[in-house]
N, C-alpha and C positions, 0 to 999 in steps of 0.2 A: 613667955619669955623672948625677948627682940633679939633679935639674927642680925649681926651687925655684921651686914655684906664689903669688900673691898669697893674703891673707888674703879671707876670704868676703868681701863689702859686705853688716848688715845693714840694706834703708832699709826705715824703717814711717813712712807717710805721717804728715802732720799737715790737720788743716783747724782754724779757722776759726768756732765759736761765741761767738754771743748771745744770750742769755738779756735783752730787751727788756721798756723801765721797766715797764708794767703790768705783767705776768710775776716780776717777780723775787721777789715773797714764795710764789714758787714754785720756787724752782731748790732746793730741798732735794731733791725730788718727783723735777723734769727730769733731774738729778745720779744720782737712784738706776739711772734709765729710762735715764738712757745709758751711765753703768760695767755697770749686766744686759746692753748689745747692745752687749759690748764692748772698746768705745773707752774707754781713757785717760787722765785727767787730768793733761795735760803742767804749763800755769798754768794759772792763774786770778786776775782782777783780777773790784775790781767797783768803779767809778767814776762817772764823774756829766760827763757831755758837754756841749761847749758848744755850740752852733749851729754856729757854726767850723769845730769839730771834726769836727761831723755831716757838714758838706757835703762839707768835706776826704773824706774816709768814700766820701763816695755820686761821688764827684765825676762817676763816670758816666752816674749816675743827671740831671747837671743839665741846666738845660732843659729836662726835663719835666714835667706838669702836677700832677704829685704833688711834686713835687719841697719844695716848703715847707711841705708840710705832712710829709713825710717827715721833714725833719732840726729842728720845732717836737718830734712826735713820739717821736726816738730823742734828743733832748737837755731830756725830758720829767720825768728822774726818773732814778735810778741805773738802772745798765744791767749784764750780766754778762758780762766777754771770758773763755775762757779756750781753750786749743788743745788738740785731742782728738785723739788718733793710734791709728793701727788698716788694719792693711791695704785697699786702699783706702776709707781718712778720708772722701776727701772724699765720693765718689759713696753711700759708706754712710749721710751723715748730712746728705744732701739725702732719705736714703728715710726717714729716721726725722722728720723733716722733713712732708713731704708737702708737695702744692702751694703755694708760694707765695701762693695767696685761701685763706684757711679756711674762708670757706666752699665753697667746693669741697670743698678736702684734707677737708670733714665729710658731703659729701656723696660723694667718691669714696676717698676713702682716711683711713676713719672710724676707725682707733688709729691714724695719725700727731699726733707732737707739737703740729702746727699745728691737728687736728683738734679737737684735747684740748684747748688752750691760750689759739689765736687768736682772735678777734672777726670781725674779716672783711679785705680785701686789706690792709692798712696796717698796721692792728692785727694781726699775724700770728704774734707770741711769740718768734718762733726769724728767726737770722739765721744761714748757712750760706756759706764760699765757694762760688765758684761751677765754680772749676778752679782747676788746679796754681799758673797765673801768679796768680793771683787771692787765691786763699792766701797763695800768698808774701811779697804785697803789703800783705796785710790784720793777719798776722800778724807782721809788719814795723811796722805803723800802731800797736797794739794795745798790741806788749811789742817798743817798741823796740830793747831787748839783746839777746833774742835770737837764739841758731843757727840762723837752717832746713841743717839735712841736705837730699841731702849735701853733706859739703864734698871741693870738687872737689880732686879730690890732682894730681901731674902736669905735663900736658901743659896741663891744665885748668883746671889751677891757676896754670899762666905766663901761660894766656892772661888769666885775671881779672884778674892784678896789674897786669898788661900794660895793659887795659881801663877799669880802676877803683880802681884804686890810685897806679900811675906816676907819672899827671899830675902828679896833687893835691902828693901828696910832693916833687915836683919844683920845683912852682910854691913849696912853705912851704919846700923847702930853699935855694931861691933867693933868696926872702925871710929867709932865718934871716944869708945869709952876706950881706944888705945892711947886718942890721939890729946884727949880732955882740952880742944879749945878753951877759948876763954869764952865764946860765944856759942854754947851748940844749938842754937834752932839756926842759926846762925848762916854754920858748919854742916850743918845735916840736908840744909835743904837743896846747898853747892852739890854738895856729895851727890845725892837724890837728879840735881839734875843731871852734870855729868856724867851718871852711870846709872838711866835708866835706859833699863832694852827695851822698853820701845820707841826707842827714840827717833825717826821716821828721818829715813833719808834725805828729804828736801834740807836738810839739817846739814850736812853736811858740806854744799859746798854755794857756791855765794852764788842767789841768787837777786837781777836785776826786774826790781818790780818798775812798774811803767805807769805813768796819771792817770 
């Protein structure tokens, strides 16, 4: 009797990397180092965030003394957002960046990116996701249309649909029955876009996309 084995799933970890406004002119150098360190750059955007965007992105830092300076710094000019991928991408990218305080990095990790390109604790040149949960949130924030792997299958997919999709879809279908629009497919698609509870906060404010 032949037993069918599930196909192996290859999962390559992803992390978000930001090249901050004061070192955007060093993007090409930094990207060469990133690629030379075994990373693949999956996606890249150059954009100019508003202070409101920055406040949403750094919401976990809200209330701290440096928060106003942080949002002012991050909205002071265009930055480059990248999705980096490789085995253990999160920890390797954090290691490549070095300590968050560039002054400390220059003393303890002189070959790290923050030691080379950073100025001080605030202007530390680069950002990286702290852990897997932060990576998912930050990637969705900067790249709202991206699909983050691994895509759930089997019972995990059913649980995801029941928890995150079915409640909103049921509300939409109920409203559809009440409204009885002439084109129900288009109406439902528009309704779901407007009422998506997982819509990234990035969509709430205009973003200036840079070339």
